[in-house]
C-alpha positions in Angstrom: -0.1 0.0 0.0 1.7 3.4 -0.5 1.5 6.0 1.9 -1.0 8.8 0.7 0.8 12.2 -0.3 -1.1 15.7 0.0 0.6 19.2 -1.2 -0.2 20.6 2.3 -2.4 23.6 2.1 -0.3 24.6 5.1 3.2 23.8 5.2 3.3 24.4 1.3 4.9 21.2 0.6 4.6 17.6 -0.5 4.0 15.6 2.4 2.6 12.0 4.0 -1.0 12.9 4.5 -3.7 11.4 6.7 -4.7 7.8 6.8 -8.3 8.5 6.2 -10.6 11.8 6.7 -11.0 12.7 10.1 -14.9 13.2 9.4 -17.8 12.2 7.2 -18.2 15.5 5.5 -17.4 17.6 3.0 -14.7 19.2 5.2 -13.4 16.0 6.1 -12.8 14.9 2.5 -11.1 18.6 1.7 -8.7 18.2 5.1 -7.7 14.8 3.8 -6.9 15.6 0.1 -5.0 19.0 1.2 -3.4 19.1 4.5 -0.8 16.9 5.3 -0.3 14.4 9.1 2.5 17.1 10.1 -0.2 20.1 9.9 -2.8 18.1 10.9 -0.9 17.5 14.5 -0.1 21.3 14.7 -3.7 21.7 14.6 -4.4 19.4 16.9 -2.0 21.0 19.4 -3.5 24.4 18.4 -7.3 23.3 19.1 -6.7 21.9 22.8 -5.4 25.5 23.3 -8.9 26.8 21.8 -10.4 24.9 24.2 -8.7 25.6 26.9 -8.8 29.3 26.4 -12.3 29.3 25.1 -13.4 26.7 27.9 -15.1 24.7 24.7 -16.8 21.8 25.3 -16.5 19.4 22.0 -19.5 17.9 22.9 -21.7 21.0 22.8 -23.2 21.3 19.4 -22.4 25.2 19.5 -18.9 24.4 20.4 -18.6 22.2 18.1 -19.3 24.7 15.4 -16.7 27.0 16.8 -13.8 24.3 16.6 -15.0 23.5 12.9 -14.9 27.2 11.9 -11.5 27.4 13.3 -10.3 24.5 12.0 -11.6 26.0 8.3 -9.9 29.5 8.9 -6.7 27.2 10.2 -6.0 25.4 6.8 -8.4 27.2 4.0 -8.8 30.6 5.0 -6.3 33.2 6.7 -5.6 31.2 9.7 -6.9 30.9 13.1 -5.7 33.2 15.6 -5.0 32.6 19.4 -7.5 34.8 21.9 -6.5 38.1 22.6 -5.4 37.1 26.0 -3.3 34.1 25.4 -0.1 34.2 26.1 2.7 31.5 24.8 4.0 29.0 27.7 7.3 29.4 28.0 10.0 26.6 27.4 11.9 25.3 30.0 
């Protein structure tokens, strides 16, 4: 089985893609075809920060909509911005 390669819209280079679409939606298919595994991993870290900073609950439909909107911006828009008061943690 050959490795799924994509030209990553986020990192702007050819990289290994996801093993399968992350969702059974049009957006999931778009991500599968255009986002590398490396960029997806970066998104998951960014998403954790969003969940914590905005105190989002992924089980709530309203919060899911916020997350999906941020994801679309992150990959296919101008990029998602961290919350205005967010302070990057300092490395030890």
